[in-house]
N, C-alpha and C positions, 0 to 999 in steps of 0.2 A: 393521594396517595400515587396519582397518576403524575400531579403537577410536578411529586417531590423526585419522579423516576427521570420524569420529563430533562427536570433542571439540573441529576443527575450526568444524563448522557449528553447535553450541551456543553457540560463542565469537562467531561473524559473526554470527548473527541476532542474538541478547544484546546485541551492543555497536552493532547498526541500532537496535534499539528504544531504546537506552538514549540515543543521540544525538537521533534523534528525539522522544522526549520533555523530551529538554534545548532543541529549538528549540522547542517548546508553549509552553513553561514559562520560556526565560531572556528574555522581554521584549523579541526582537529584539539582545541582544549577543551575540555569537560568542564559545562558549569552548570551549580545549580546543585540540587537536591533530583532521583530519579532520573541519570542522563538515560540518552537513547544507546542501546548495547544491539537490537536487532538492525538489519538493512530495510532502509529507507525505500519505497517503491515509490517514483517521483510523481508518475500518474494518478496514484491514490491517494498522495498528501494533494496534490493539485484539486484534485476533484472534491474530498471531504472539505480540503480550505477555503474553495467556494461554497459548497452548502452549509459553511458556519460564517460566514460573514455577515449575516443580520446578528448573528446573535454576539459574534467580536468583530467590530468593522475594521479593526486594525490589521486584521491578517490583510485586508485589501491594498495595503500599503506594503507589506510582504510579495504579495503576489505581482506588485507591481514591480518591486525590483529584481523579483524571478524572471518576468519577462524580459529585461535587460541583460539578466546574467544567466538563465537558464532553458530561452526556450527553444534553442538550438538542441539540448543534451534531451528535449520531450518527442515521445510520438504520439503525431497526432492521429495515427491512426490506433494506438493502444484509447487516448482518450476516447474519439469516436464511439469503440466497442464495450470500454469500460465505463462510460456514463450512462449505460444501458442499467446498471446494477444501485445507481443512486435515484432518490424519487427525483422527478423533475423539477416539482414546485418546489423540492428545496433548493435547489441548483439554482431555481428563479435567474434565468439569463445568463448566469454567471460565466457559463464556459463561453459564450460569442464574448461575451465583455474580455475576456481573458483573450480571446482568441484575436478580434480587432487591434488587440495593441501587441499582441504577438507579429501580425502582419507587417507593422514597422520596425521588430527588433526582427526578425527572422526569415521575413519574406511570403512569397504567395503561398507557400506550402499550408498555412493556417487558413485561406479564403472560406476553403469547405466549412468549416466550423463556423465563421463567422457570423451567418443567418441575417435577421431582419431585426433582432433585439437592439435597442436605443442603445449605447455605447459612450455617454456623456455622463457617465455618473460621476459626480464628482469625488477626489481623493486626497490626502493629503501630502499625497508623493509619495516614493519610491523611500524604503526603509532599510538597508543593509549594509555591510562590508562594499568597500569601492570594487576589488576585484574577488573573484570565484576562483578558491585553492582547492576544495574537494581532500584533504587530509582527512577527514572523520572516518574511521571505519566504515559507521553505516552506511556513508556516502560511495560504496563499492558498485553497486549498479550504476551509478553516475559516471564514475572512473572509468568503468568499462567501456560505457556509450563513449565517451568522449575518445578512448583511444581505439575503438574498435568500430564506432559508427553506432547509429541508435538503428535498432534494428533487432529480432528475433535470435540472434547471434550472438551478441550479449548479453540478452536477459536470459537466454538458456544457461550462459556458464554462470553468469550471478547466481541463480535459481538453484545451479548442481550444488554451485559451493557454499551457498546460503543453507540447503536444504538438509547436508549433510550436518551443517554444524548444528542448525537445530537439533538434528536427531544424537549429538554428540557423537558422530561416528566418522571416520576418516574419508568414505565416499557413501553415496546410496544410487541406487539404479531405478532410473525412471523411466517410464513410458514416455510418448509421442505425446497422448492423451493427456496426462496426467502436467505435463511441460505447459502442455494449450492454456489447461484449466489456470494454471500457474502462473505463466505470464499473459494471457491474454491475444495471443496470435492466433490464427488458424490453426490447425492440426497439419492441412500441407505445408503452409511456412515453417514450422517446429519441422518436419520430416528435411525440407530440402534442407533447413539450415544443418542438424544434426547428421545428415550425411556428407556437408560440406567438410564440416568440423571434424569428422570422423577421417575424412580423404585427409585434411591437415593434421590428423592425431592430435587435435583439443581435446576428444573425448574419446571414449572407448563403447563397443557398441558390444552386446550380447550374443552371442550364440543363440538366444531363443527367439519365439515368435508368437508376438510379434516382439522385437528387438526392444531392449531397452540400454540405455546409457548412462555415462558417469564421468568422473574427473576424481582426482585423488585430490585432496583439498589442500594439504601442507604443505608442495611443494606452490602453490597458485598463491597461498597467503606469503611464502617469503619472497616470491617476485614481485607479488603487487604490495610488500610491505606492510602488511596488518599487523603493526604494533599497537599495542591493548595501550590505548589513552590514560587509560585511569589507573596502568602500573607504569610509568614512564620510566622510574628509577631502574626497573628492569631491565630497559632496552638499553642504556646505557652502561649496566653494569658489565666488566668483562667477563666471556663465556656465558652471558646470560640475557635468552630471548622470550619475551612474553609477547604472543601472536595473538590477538583477538580477530576469529570470523565473523564478521555479523550473521546471526541466521535468518534462513527467510521467514516467514509467521504471516503471508498472504495477507499487507497492512488491508491491501483494494479491500478487498472484500469483507475483511474482519470492519472498516471504516462504514463502508456499505451496509452492511448488516445492523450497526448501530444508526446509521442515518435513516434506515428504514424502519425501524423500531424507532425511533423519535416520531415518524411521521403515523405510524401506528398506533402511540399511543396518546396522539391528538386527534385520531379517529375513535379511540376509545372515550373520550371523553365529550364525544357527541351522544346526547340520550338518543337521536332517531336510530342510531346502529345499534342493531340488535348482538347479542351477546353472541350466538352461535356465528353470524355473519365474521363478528371480528376473529373466532375462534378458527374459523376456515382462514383467512385472511393471515394468520399467526401460522398456517400448518404450509401455507403454500411459503413463507418466509424460510420456516426450515428446510423445506424442500430444495431452495434457492441455494442456501448460504449454509447448511449442515454438514456437508462434507467439507470443507474450509474449515469450520470450529473444530470439527473432529482434526482434521490435522494437524491442529495446535494444542490438541489436547485435553477441548472440551467436551464432560461428558452431555449426552444429547439426551432426551426425553424421548420415550416413544409414542408418537400420537397414537396407537392403536390403543394404548393401555388408559386414554382419557378422552374416550369419546364426547363430542359435542362441544358444547360451551364451557365444558371443565378444562378444556387444551388452552383457552386463553387464561386462566390462575398460571398453571403449569409452565407456558411460553413467557409471560411475565418475570418469572422465577429465575429460567434460564436468561432473560438479558439483563437480569440484577447480577447474575452470575459474570455473565461476558465483562461487565462494563469493571466490576470488582476486578477480572483476571487480566485486563487490560496492562496496568503499571506490572503484572508478573512477565508478559509477554515481550515487555519492552528490555 
């Protein structure tokens, strides 16, 4: 059973990575079944791809393509912060491997991530299109960074637009704390960003204390020309326009949860590990990632109702449910 679930998690994470990379590369043309409709979080995609390279070596090829075309659109600060969500054993020096190549493509800002890991890993070469176009709606966060620069402001704007879409609302109101948790910047950084964005009238601030912030989605969708690539005929028909605003799905946190669960399953196969210890580790994982799962509409078990080692069985069922729900969230 453990082997089956481990294989399932490997396949789910790898398949999601491939579909998101295809959305980055395909120039806006939807390909294959189960196309990505939600917003891609580039740092989460990078970290998950690095964690899955041992399972799918071809991911190294697309990452080398991304070094040349997309390193300038990545946040080194976010990578440094968000990598803590992923088991280091799974990353296996991947961040250092990527950073060593990014130094050549994007300059010295990557040096702080290079470390002392060996970087002479053989690869077959970069695989991907010659030019980066970012035409697919799922690449909205990358487009905003290309236009406004890599930093908290572009990411906050992407989150507010995508979170409203995820809830099928014209707008949502979010606190600094929620936005900091979502995008991986510190609260002071987010507070400064939204204060300046309010001054520029890019976001609206409430009179509440603490204040909450919002943007109206539809005007942004039209300015950004977020036409639905899956209903292309509608956008060219006279008087008809089909917009698609990619929803925010907390992909970094969800992918980190699945990768961490993969490591937990490996530990569960060790006969020397006591079930009660594994159950305790499962509770820790739920505490770390539970709010992100809940924000995506995933029902969570109450650990208090499953004392001792029994929670291990309940947690395994949760992992299976999340793996099954990934396709719905895309």
